[in-house]
C-alpha distance (Angstrom), angle and dihedral (degrees) to the residues before:
residue distance angle dihedral
G1 . . .
S2 3.76 . .
G3 3.79 120.6 .
G4 3.79 93.2 -1.5
G5 3.81 93.8 98.4
G6 3.82 90.0 -126.0
L7 3.79 125.4 131.0
D8 3.79 120.2 -91.1
E9 3.78 119.5 -144.8
A10 3.81 94.7 -91.5
G11 3.82 91.8 47.5
F12 3.78 91.5 49.7
G13 3.80 90.5 50.0
A14 3.81 91.3 51.3
L15 3.81 91.6 49.1
Y16 3.82 90.9 48.5
D17 3.83 90.3 52.1
M18 3.83 91.2 49.4
I19 3.81 91.5 52.2
D20 3.79 90.8 45.1
D21 3.82 90.6 51.5
L22 3.79 91.1 51.5
F23 3.78 92.5 55.2
E24 3.80 92.8 44.3
D25 3.80 89.5 56.3
D26 3.80 89.1 56.0
V27 3.78 92.0 53.1
D28 3.81 94.0 44.4
E29 3.79 97.1 46.4
G30 3.77 96.6 37.2
T31 3.78 89.8 -163.6
G32 3.75 139.6 37.3
S33 3.77 99.1 60.6
A34 3.77 123.7 102.1
A35 3.80 91.0 -124.4
A36 3.81 93.1 53.3
A37 3.80 91.5 45.2
A38 3.80 91.0 51.5
V39 3.79 90.1 53.6
A40 3.81 93.7 45.0
A41 3.80 97.2 48.7
P42 3.79 114.5 72.1
V43 3.77 114.6 -134.2
T44 3.78 111.0 -99.8
N45 3.76 133.8 168.2
N46 3.77 113.5 -84.9
T47 3.79 98.2 -112.4
P48 3.81 109.4 92.4
R49 3.79 115.5 -130.4
S50 3.77 114.7 -101.0
K51 3.81 118.1 -118.9
E52 3.81 88.5 -110.4
E53 3.80 90.6 55.4
E54 3.80 89.9 47.3
L55 3.79 90.5 52.3
M56 3.81 93.8 48.8
A57 3.81 91.0 46.0
L58 3.81 89.5 51.5
L59 3.81 93.0 50.1
T60 3.81 92.2 46.5
K61 3.81 90.8 47.2
S62 3.81 93.0 48.5
E63 3.81 90.3 50.8
A64 3.79 89.9 56.3
E65 3.80 97.1 40.1
D66 3.77 98.0 45.8
G67 3.77 89.5 49.4
E68 3.78 90.1 56.3
K69 3.78 96.5 44.0
Q70 3.76 102.8 46.2
T71 3.75 120.1 11.6
P72 3.78 140.0 2.2
A73 3.79 113.7 -88.5
S74 3.81 91.5 -106.1
E75 3.82 91.2 62.1
K76 3.77 96.4 40.8
L77 3.77 119.7 113.6
P78 3.81 115.3 -125.7
C79 3.81 128.0 -136.7
G80 3.81 92.8 50.0
M81 3.81 90.7 -74.4
D82 3.80 93.1 142.6
C83 3.79 100.2 32.2
Q84 3.81 122.3 134.6
D85 3.82 123.4 -91.4
A86 3.81 91.0 -115.5
T87 3.81 89.7 57.1
R88 3.82 90.8 48.5
E89 3.80 90.6 53.4
A90 3.80 91.7 48.3
V91 3.83 90.7 49.0
S92 3.80 90.4 48.8
D93 3.82 91.7 51.0
L94 3.80 92.2 49.6
I95 3.82 91.4 48.9
E96 3.81 89.5 54.0
E97 3.80 90.2 51.9
L98 3.81 92.2 46.8
V99 3.81 93.3 49.7
S100 3.80 91.2 58.8
S101 3.83 95.4 37.0
D102 3.79 126.2 107.2
T103 3.83 91.5 -116.5
N104 3.81 89.5 69.3
R105 3.81 109.0 105.2
I106 3.78 94.2 -175.5
A107 3.82 92.9 120.6
T108 3.81 91.7 63.5
L109 3.82 97.8 34.1
Q110 3.82 114.4 144.7
A111 3.79 130.4 178.0
K112 3.81 91.1 -107.2
D113 3.83 89.8 62.2
L114 3.81 89.7 66.1
L115 3.81 97.0 47.2
G116 3.79 114.6 119.0
A117 3.79 136.1 39.4
W118 3.81 126.8 -38.8
E119 3.81 131.5 -174.7
L120 3.80 120.1 -142.5
R121 3.81 106.9 -122.4
Y122 3.79 101.4 170.8
T123 3.77 141.7 6.9
S124 3.77 135.5 176.4
S125 3.82 93.0 -173.7
K126 3.81 107.0 140.5
A127 3.80 92.0 -151.3
M128 3.78 92.8 52.4
I129 3.81 93.0 46.2
L130 3.81 90.7 48.9
N131 3.82 92.9 48.9
Q132 3.83 91.2 39.4
N133 3.81 88.1 -136.5
L134 3.79 140.5 40.8
S135 3.80 104.3 -105.1
G136 3.79 96.1 48.1
L137 3.80 91.2 -117.7
T138 3.80 114.4 176.0
A139 3.79 131.9 -171.1
A140 3.78 117.9 -94.4
G141 3.79 90.7 -136.2
P142 3.81 145.1 -11.5
D143 3.82 92.2 -84.9
Q144 3.77 94.0 56.7
E145 3.77 121.1 90.4
I146 3.76 119.9 -150.9
R147 3.78 113.7 -179.2
F148 3.78 117.8 173.7
S149 3.81 110.2 -134.3
G150 3.80 102.5 179.0
V151 3.79 144.8 -66.8
R152 3.80 133.4 -110.3
Q153 3.79 122.0 -160.5
T154 3.81 120.9 -156.4
F155 3.80 123.0 -168.9
T156 3.81 118.8 -162.0
G157 3.80 136.0 161.6
S158 3.77 131.3 53.4
K159 3.78 137.2 -65.5
F160 3.80 88.4 -90.1
L161 3.79 97.9 49.1
G162 3.78 122.0 14.0
F163 3.79 129.0 -177.4
V164 3.79 124.2 -156.7
E165 3.78 133.5 -167.1
L166 3.79 123.1 -166.7
L167 3.80 106.7 -164.8
E168 3.79 113.9 -164.6
T169 3.79 117.9 -166.0
F170 3.79 121.2 -154.2
N171 3.83 130.4 -167.9
R172 3.82 91.7 4.9
G173 3.79 111.9 -162.7
D174 3.81 93.8 20.7
P175 3.82 127.0 105.6
D176 3.82 88.6 -117.7
A177 3.81 93.8 54.3
F178 3.79 114.7 140.0
D179 3.80 141.2 170.9
V180 3.76 132.1 -130.5
S181 3.78 114.3 -155.1
I182 3.80 119.2 -159.1
T183 3.79 111.8 -169.4
G184 3.77 134.1 -176.9
E185 3.77 144.4 114.8
W186 3.77 131.1 -59.2
L187 3.77 135.8 -160.4
L188 3.79 132.4 -173.1
K189 3.79 113.3 -146.4
K190 3.77 110.1 -157.4
D191 3.81 102.1 -147.4
T192 3.80 102.9 78.2
P193 3.14 87.7 -3.1
T194 3.79 102.4 -105.0
L195 3.78 125.6 -172.2
E196 3.81 112.5 -151.8
I197 3.81 118.6 -165.4
S198 3.81 119.1 -172.3
P199 3.82 110.4 -169.1
D200 3.80 113.7 -158.2
A201 3.82 107.3 163.1
I202 3.77 140.8 30.7
D203 3.79 128.4 -163.5
Y204 3.76 134.8 -174.7
S205 3.79 121.4 -147.7
S206 3.78 131.1 -178.3
G207 3.78 128.6 174.0
G208 3.78 91.3 -5.6
R209 3.79 95.1 -52.8
A210 3.77 115.0 118.4
S211 3.77 124.5 -164.7
G212 3.76 137.4 161.7
M213 3.79 113.8 -97.4
T214 3.79 99.8 -84.1
E215 3.78 135.1 147.3
T216 3.82 89.3 -82.8
A217 3.78 91.9 64.9
P218 3.81 116.4 95.9
V219 3.76 89.4 -107.2
V220 3.74 129.1 52.3
Q221 3.71 102.0 -176.7
M222 3.76 121.1 56.5
G223 3.76 129.2 163.9
G224 3.78 106.0 -41.7
G225 3.79 93.8 -10.5
M226 3.78 129.4 -90.0
S227 3.79 94.3 -42.3
Q228 3.79 127.7 102.7
V229 3.79 110.1 -25.2
S230 3.78 89.4 -148.1
E231 3.81 89.9 63.4
W232 3.79 97.5 51.5
Q233 3.77 110.3 123.2
S234 3.81 92.2 -152.9
L235 3.81 89.7 67.5
G236 3.80 92.0 50.6
P237 3.81 96.7 99.9
I238 3.82 93.7 61.1
K239 3.81 99.2 42.3
L240 3.78 98.9 80.5
L241 3.79 119.1 23.8
E242 3.75 136.6 164.4
V243 3.79 112.6 -137.6
V244 3.81 105.7 -138.5
Y245 3.81 101.6 170.6
V246 3.77 134.6 22.9
S247 3.80 135.3 172.7
P248 3.81 131.9 154.5
E249 3.84 92.5 -85.3
L250 3.79 104.8 28.8
Y251 3.76 142.6 36.2
I252 3.78 130.5 -175.4
A253 3.79 124.8 -159.7
Q254 3.77 133.3 176.1
G255 3.78 131.7 -157.4
K256 3.78 115.2 -95.0
F257 3.78 92.6 -143.9
E258 3.78 102.2 22.2
S259 3.78 96.4 53.2
S260 3.80 93.5 -176.8
G261 3.80 91.0 59.4
V262 3.79 108.6 99.6
F263 3.81 125.0 174.0
I264 3.81 122.9 -163.8
W265 3.82 114.6 -165.1
T266 3.81 127.2 -175.9
R267 3.79 128.2 -164.5
A268 3.80 111.1 -88.2
D269 3.80 117.9 -124.8
């Protein structure tokens, strides 16, 4: 129409073509436009995930995925011991980011910050992966099943004298489930900071009965044998660790001598 400010037929056609062109660009390019980006990005809440949350999500995801890919859940090793190389690299990258992040309270770390119970969520320790557990426990014979189900570490005491228990669980959920308790002393040296663990005893308990590791236990050979617990090579990776990251819910340590050995612990419930 004339003078009404509306579109005539030609104007409408031109506008239609312009709109059509816009949408064709989206289809051709596939990316780059706001519309395509909105479709591609799933809707999430506005608060970005913290690096800690990313790390825990990655470990939880790898536990599920690796179980599907390789072995049934019952045969799967916990603590990320059989996770894929790609997952290891991603974990390593996230640890690097966490170490230099502002959530790292390493500068003010004190012994009291570590008191309490922690669950091992991930390790890259070659010794632990080779032994498929921490203590180096092996089956007494071909009929015996020993399946590592996890380890909990509990720090007690004071900054002058600390006690630690590493409680390994085997065959969790089975009638023949049992625990191996490694006890000793611990000390946090402030400089690096370095966590020193000195194991001095090991006990086996099943169905509420506890006994020293003797021939009656379901295993005869542990670590370096029945000799001094402190000398067992299998426990080497946890004896001297550098704490590289700490927060209220998580701490990460790596072996002083076995630099590839990383341990990620989270607060136990």
